[in-house]
N, C-alpha and C positions, 0 to 999 in steps of 0.2 A: 655464424647466424646472428642477426640483430635481435635485440630484445623485443618481446611481444608488445603490441600496442595496448593502451589502457582505455577503458571507457568510464569516464568519471561519473556518468549518470547511472551506472549499474548499481543495483542494490543486491548484495549477496550473489554476484555473478548473474544477475537477472535484470532484464530490461522490461519496464512497464509501458503501458499504452501512452502515457504522457511523454516519457523520454523518447519513444519511438518517433514522435512528430518532429523532433529536432536533435537527433542522436549525434553526438560528437565523439570522435576518436582522437586520442592524443598519441603522438609519436615522439619519443624522447630523442634528444641529440645523440648522434652516433659518431664513432671514430671516423675522422677524415671528412666530416661534413663540410661541404664547400658550396660556394655560389654556383648556381646552375644545375645542381643535383635535381633529379626528378623523382619525387616520392609518389608511388602509386598504391592506393588502398584497395584491398579485395575483401568482399563479404561473401562467405561461402564459395570462395574461389572465383567469384564474378567481379570484374572491375567495377568499383563504386565511385572513386574520386581520385584526384591527383593534385599535386601542387609542386611548383618549382621553387627551390630554395633561393632567396635573395640575400644580398650581402648583410642586411640588417638582421636576418633571422638565423644566421649561423650560431650554433651553440644554444639555441632556444628550442622549445617544444614546437612541433608542427601540429596544428589542429585541422582535422578534416571532418566534413559532415557527411553522414551516410543518407542517401535519398530515402525518404519514407517508404517508397514502394519496395525497397529491399528488405525492410524489417518486418518479417512475418513470424507468426507463432512457431515455436520450436527451437531446437538447438541451432547455434550459429557459430561459425569459425571465421575469425578476423585476423588477417595478416597484411603486411605491406612489403613492398620491395623498393630498393633504391637503385637508380640508374645513374652512373657517373661516367664522365668521358674517360675513355681509355681503361676502364675497369669492367670486370664481369658484374652482372646483376647480383645484388646482395638481397637475400630474402630474410624476413624476420621470423621469429617463432610465432606460433599461433595462439591467440586468445580465444578461449571458449566461453560463450555466454548462452543463456536461454532467454528467449523472448516470450513473454506472457502478456498478450494484449487483452484477453477476456477478463472483465472486471467481476468481482464477486457480486452475484445477483443480476448480472447482465448489464448492458450499457443503460445508464439512467436516461430518461426522456429529457430533452431540452426544455420541455414545458414546465418542469419542476426543478428549480435551481438547487434546492437543498435536499431533496428527497429522491429516493429510488423506489417507484411504485411497482417494481418487479419483486421487491421483498415483501413477505407477509408481515403484517403487524405482529408484535409479540403476543403469544398466547398466554392466557391466565385462567384460573378457575372461574366458572360462570358466576358463582356467588360473589366473588370480588369484583367482576365486571359490573354486576347489577347493583351491589350495595356498598362497594368500596372496601377499604381496609380498616378494620376496627382495632381497638386497643390490644385485644388478645393476639390478633395476627401481627400487629406491630412487634410484639414481644417475640413471637415465633419466627417471623420472617415470611416471605411470600415466594411461592414457587412460580416460575415462568417457563415458557417454552419458546424456543426459536426454531422455526421449521427449516428443513433443508432448503438450500437456495441454489440457483443456477451457478455453475462454475465453482462449486464448493471444493476446496483443495486443502490438502495437508499443509499446515503452517499458517492458515488464516487466523488472524487475531480479531476477536469480536469485542467491541466496547458497548456495554449497556448503559443507557442514560436514564436515570430515575430522577425526574425533575431536573435539577441542576447539578446532581451528583453522578459521577461516572464510575462504573465498575468494570475493570478489565478482566475478561474471562481467560482461562487457560487456552492456549492455541489449539486449533483443531488437529487431532492426530489422524494418521492414516485409517485407523479402524473406525473413526467417527464420521468419515466422509459420507455424505448422503443420508445421515441420520439426524434426527431432531436433537438440538442442544438443550439440555435441562439446566436451568439456572435457579439458584436459591438466592433471593435478595435478603441479606442479613438485616437484623434490627437496626444495626448501626447506620446502615445506608438510609433506611426509612426515616430514622430519627434525624439524621443530618439534613435531609431534604425538607423536613418539616411538614406542617399542615398545608393542605391544598385541596380545594373542592374539585379542581380539574388538573391534577398532576399528569404530566405527559411522560410516558414510558416508550422508549424506542431503542434502536441499536444501529450500529454500522460495522462494516468489516473492512479490514486492511489485509491484503494478501501478502505473501512473502516477498514480492518484488515491488510493493508499494501501490498497487492499484486500489483505489478507494471506492467502496460501494455507495457512499453517501448514506444518509439516514433513512431507515425504513419508515413508512407512515406511522405516526405516533398513535398510541392507545392512551386514552385519558381515563383516569380513575379518581375516586374521592378518597382522601386520607383523613381519618378521624382526628379530632381536635387534640387527642392525647399526645400526638407527635409534636415534639418541640425542636426547633432548629438550634444548632450549636452556635456559639458566638462567631462573628465574622473573623476570618483569618485562619481558621482551622483547615486541615487538609481536606480536599474534596474529591480526591481520586483514591480508589481502593484497589489493592493488588496491582500496583502499576507495573507495566512492562518497561524495559530499558528505554524505549522511545516515548514513554508516556502514553497519553490518549490522543492519537493522531487523527481521529475521524472528524475533521472539521469540514463544514460546508465549502463549496467552491471547487 
């Protein structure tokens, strides 16, 4: 049996909505590879694409593209077979991937390039919304709430943006799905962002296969003059994940 194909765009054996639009499958060189061999790719046991080996491609990877119409939500099995003159058909081992097309918060509207208006703005106490954050609250920290959102899934990574400082929250656990996320913004983050009469607070979500929600509509609040920014060049991301803060617009 030949080695299983690989999907270079997969993240943790998962395919996201962006990758599905131009999904590539790589097939490694195999023993006896020769000019004229026919390589056929199968997605869930349905023929998806083929390519005939040319002389200049012997000993190199063969790249095939899966039609977008094949890539649907759910588990998928990918294999290929090689047909050579005078030999029996050789079949590869199967690669198993999971397709997740649904973005956290639902598909953003094309009317808003950087925001997803399916997401609720971050929740905060009414007194802070009305009067802002005073010196005492700066020292204590500020409680916030992120409401459950469409397509909330175990493994979602939420990044909160407080002004120009970002706070990476622990990933959503199975027991937390469809529940509000409680956030405590520490004094260090508030101080780092500094004074602002209209400081923006928002968040975005990156799911386990890389689907990006974009930013929620921002909430603006006033920060008392007691907050002082740190000097330029200091770290501006708190509790970073291995991939950093990936929720960028676009």
